C-alpha positions as CSV (number, residue, x, y, z in Angstrom):
1,M,-13.2,32.2,52.1
2,N,-10.0,32.9,52.0
3,Q,-8.3,36.8,53.3
4,Q,-8.7,38.3,49.9
5,Q,-12.4,37.6,49.5
6,I,-13.1,38.1,53.4
7,D,-11.4,41.6,52.6
8,H,-13.6,42.2,49.2
9,E,-16.7,41.7,51.1
10,N,-15.7,44.2,54.1
11,Q,-14.8,46.6,51.3
12,I,-18.4,45.9,49.8
13,I,-20.0,46.3,53.2
14,E,-18.3,49.4,54.6
15,E,-18.7,51.0,51.2
16,F,-22.7,50.0,51.2
17,V,-23.5,51.0,54.8
18,E,-22.0,54.7,53.7
19,D,-24.0,54.9,50.6
20,H,-27.1,53.3,52.2
21,Q,-26.7,56.0,55.0
22,A,-26.2,59.2,53.0
23,K,-29.3,58.0,50.6
24,Y,-31.6,56.8,53.2
25,E,-30.4,60.6,55.1
26,K,-31.0,62.8,52.0
27,G,-34.2,60.7,50.9
28,A,-35.2,61.7,54.2
29,I,-34.3,65.1,53.7
30,E,-36.3,65.3,50.5
31,H,-39.6,63.7,51.3
32,G,-40.2,63.8,55.4
33,G,-41.9,61.6,57.2
34,F,-41.2,58.1,57.7
35,L,-40.7,55.1,55.0
36,G,-42.0,53.0,56.8
37,D,-45.2,55.2,57.2
38,V,-45.6,55.3,53.3
39,P,-48.6,52.4,52.6
40,A,-47.3,49.1,51.0
41,D,-48.7,50.3,47.7
42,Q,-47.2,53.1,47.2
43,L,-43.9,51.7,48.2
44,T,-44.6,49.1,45.5
45,D,-44.6,52.3,43.3
46,F,-41.2,53.7,44.4
47,A,-39.4,51.0,43.9
48,I,-40.8,49.8,40.3
49,E,-39.3,53.5,39.3
50,E,-36.2,52.4,40.9
51,V,-36.1,49.1,38.9
52,L,-36.6,51.3,36.2
53,D,-34.0,53.5,36.5
54,L,-31.4,51.3,37.0
55,A,-32.5,49.1,34.0
56,S,-32.4,52.3,32.1
57,Y,-28.6,52.9,33.8
58,L,-27.2,49.2,33.4
59,Y,-28.5,49.6,29.8
60,T,-26.5,52.5,28.8
61,L,-23.3,51.4,30.9
62,K,-23.1,48.0,29.2
63,P,-21.5,49.5,26.1
64,K,-18.9,51.7,27.7
65,V,-18.1,48.5,29.7
66,K,-17.9,46.8,26.1
67,A,-16.1,49.8,24.7
68,L,-13.4,50.3,27.7
69,M,-12.4,46.2,27.5
70,K,-12.1,46.9,23.8
71,F,-9.6,49.5,24.5
72,H,-8.3,47.6,27.6
73,A,-7.5,44.4,25.7
74,K,-5.6,46.8,22.6
75,I,-3.5,48.3,25.2
76,K,-2.3,44.9,26.6
77,L,-1.4,43.3,23.4
78,A,0.3,46.7,22.5
79,L,2.1,46.2,25.9
80,Q,2.8,43.3,25.0
81,T,4.6,43.7,21.5
82,C,7.1,46.1,23.6
83,S,10.5,45.9,22.9
84,Q,12.9,45.4,25.8
85,E,14.0,48.7,26.0
86,D,10.8,50.4,25.9
87,L,9.7,47.7,28.8
88,H,11.8,49.9,31.5
89,S,10.6,53.2,30.6
90,P,8.5,54.8,33.1
91,L,5.9,55.6,30.2
92,Y,5.3,51.7,29.5
93,M,5.1,51.4,33.5
94,K,2.4,53.7,34.1
95,L,0.6,52.2,31.5
96,L,0.7,48.6,32.6
97,D,-0.1,49.8,35.9
98,A,-3.5,52.0,34.3
99,V,-4.5,48.5,32.3
100,E,-3.9,46.3,35.3
101,E,-6.3,48.1,37.3
102,L,-8.7,48.3,34.4
């Protein structure tokens, strides 16, 4: 892997560990007991519920991402058609930075 890939992987791992630790601790406080003591059939039901929630979130998110990508393309096209004078304006630079972050 190159350095960019290694850095990206490390960022994902760091965020996952932080998020997982917070989620696990919150769940332990909310539900009490030890997760390892929950019977397998109940864990299966919990996992299925989580997957169903995840699907709902993803299908809700999908059109929002499509809309953002369309917006991104329109803004990028508009920026490409700016005049030479516009290219040096602070507003142009801010818009360009914002579009690149998408």
